[in-house]
C-alpha positions, 0 to 999 in steps of 0.5 A, a space after each residue: 607476188 606480194 607476200 603481204 596480199 596473199 590470202 590466208 586460211 585460219 581454221 575456218 576462216 578466210 583472211 583476204 591478206 596479211 594486214 592486221 588492224 591492231 587493237 588501239 584504244 580509242 577512250 571513246 565510250 561510256 559505260 562500255 558502250 560502242 557508238 556510231 563513232 567507233 561504227 564509222 572508225 572500224 568499218 573504214 578500215 575494212 573498206 580500206 582493205 585490210 585483211 583483218 580488223 581488230 577492235 580495241 581492248 574491250 573490257 571483261 569487267 568494268 573494273 577491268 576498263 584502262 579509263 571510263 572511256 573504254 569499250 566494254 564486253 562486261 554486259 549482254 546489252 554491249 552486244 547490240 553496238 559490237 554486232 553492228 560493228 562486226 557486221 560491217 567489218 565482214 560485209 567490207 571484206 575483213 575478218 571481224 576481230 576483238 581483244 578481250 582484256 582486263 587492266 588489272 593494276 593499270 585500271 581506272 583511269 580518266 580518258 581525256 585527249 584521245 589517251 588515258 592519261 590521269 589516274 583517278 581514285 574512288 572518291 572522284 569516280 574511280 574504282 578499286 584496281 587488282 593485281 597479282 600482288 599489291 605493288 604499284 605500277 609506278 610512283 604516284 599510282 594507287 597500290 593495288 588490292 592483291 587478287 583473292 582465289 575469288 577474284 581470280 576465279 571471277 575474272 577467268 569466267 569474265 573472259 569465257 562470258 567475254 567471249 560468248 558475247 563476242 560469238 554472239 556479237 558475230 566475231 570470228 576471231 579473239 584475241 586475249 590480251 596479255 601484254 602491255 602490263 595488264 592483268 594477265 601480263 602481270 601475272 607472268 611478270 616476276 616484277 608484277 607478280 610476288 605470289 607464294 601461292 599457286 600462281 606465283 613463284 616459279 614461271 609454270 605458276 606465273 603462266 598459270 593464270 593465262 593458260 587456265 584463262 585460255 582454256 576456260 575461254 575454249 570451252 564457249 569459243 568454238 573450235 573452228 574459230 581462231 584464237 589470238 594472244 598479245 604477249 609483251 615478248 620482254 619487260 626490257 628490264 634484266 629482272 623482268 620477263 625474257 624473249 626466252 621466257 616468251 619463247 617458252 610461253 609460246 610453246 605452251 600456247 600451241 599446246 593449248 591450240 592458240 593460233 596467232 601470237 601478236 608479239 608486242 613488248 614493255 608496259 609492265 613497269 614504268 620507268 623503263 628505257 626502250 629504244 624505239 625505232 621503225 621495226 623495233 619489235 620485229 626482231 622479238 617476233 622473229 625470234 619466236 618464229 624461229 622457235 615455233 613458227 611451225 606450229 602457230 602463226 606469229 604476228 608482229 607490231 611496232 612503228 611498221 608505217 610504209 608498205 615495203 617495211 611491212 613486205 619486208 618482214 614477211 619476205 625474211 620470214 620475221 612474221 606471218 602477219 603484220 599488225 599495223 597501228 597508228 599509221 592506220 590512224 593517219 590513213 584508213 587505206 593503208 592497205 590500198 595504197 600498200 597494194 598499189 605500191 607493190 603492185 598487188 591485186 586486191 578488191 577496191 570498193 566500186 565507188 572508190 575505184 577511179 581514185 585508185 
């Protein structure tokens, strides 16, 4: 029997298989609102057999958007559009998830050509960016304003408020984005966080922002619904955050009751060379799973593009769930095709049965 298509239960939620649509920014919103395009995009992946569909990074504050085209969950008016998407995902058999995010010093970009590329300034419609410390992401990018205690409190509450909106919209899973050099990841990494107060310095202090934010979210998110956290397992640079740090952090997250760690990597500073290849992040997930796999579930992501590769990740015990990203942009029906190739039983929409 295919392990990829083995059902899973986390708290009160049943997952029909171990395949997860990884959050991927679409840069197709205006003022954070979901559109009919988003509805078709996400619903089609549920129709296509994915076990879980997680919406793209959804900003908890307007100033936390990576770009002007980012999806938002920073005001109650966003709930209606998000609810339509969550409903369609669930009606088509998948678990509806959403990633809650704040871009920190990597915010305030134009959205162009399907990607967030060119940073823009307040003079041309951008906004001031914030970060743990007044350190730019890379040469030529703005120097962010170092966050005050009031900023920290505001962001933590924004995550909790966003979680409430996600619940009201009908989502069954939230993922806290603490990877890829965005705000919560910036606090973790000594490359971006050079504070001298209780949120900087030691590893314990640098993790405080993330852990406090999760605790704040848990005050509004029901105990019977799962929480995932996406982390960058390594900064890919010797002076930065390491896999050993991530093992330690995963222990802390398990004690907080986090259910899934979505293991990615990199993104906290520019110009870092990463040897990218098929499944290049699987060893990172495997290391964390070997250390804490009995306490929570581990997901892996990164250039996983075919069913056999995904199945092997689970057979080898490297992860519990496989997050698929860009391959789902190329093939919305990846899961249906994977089930056929792996000879796994899967529910196929009646209208599509003759094709599969």
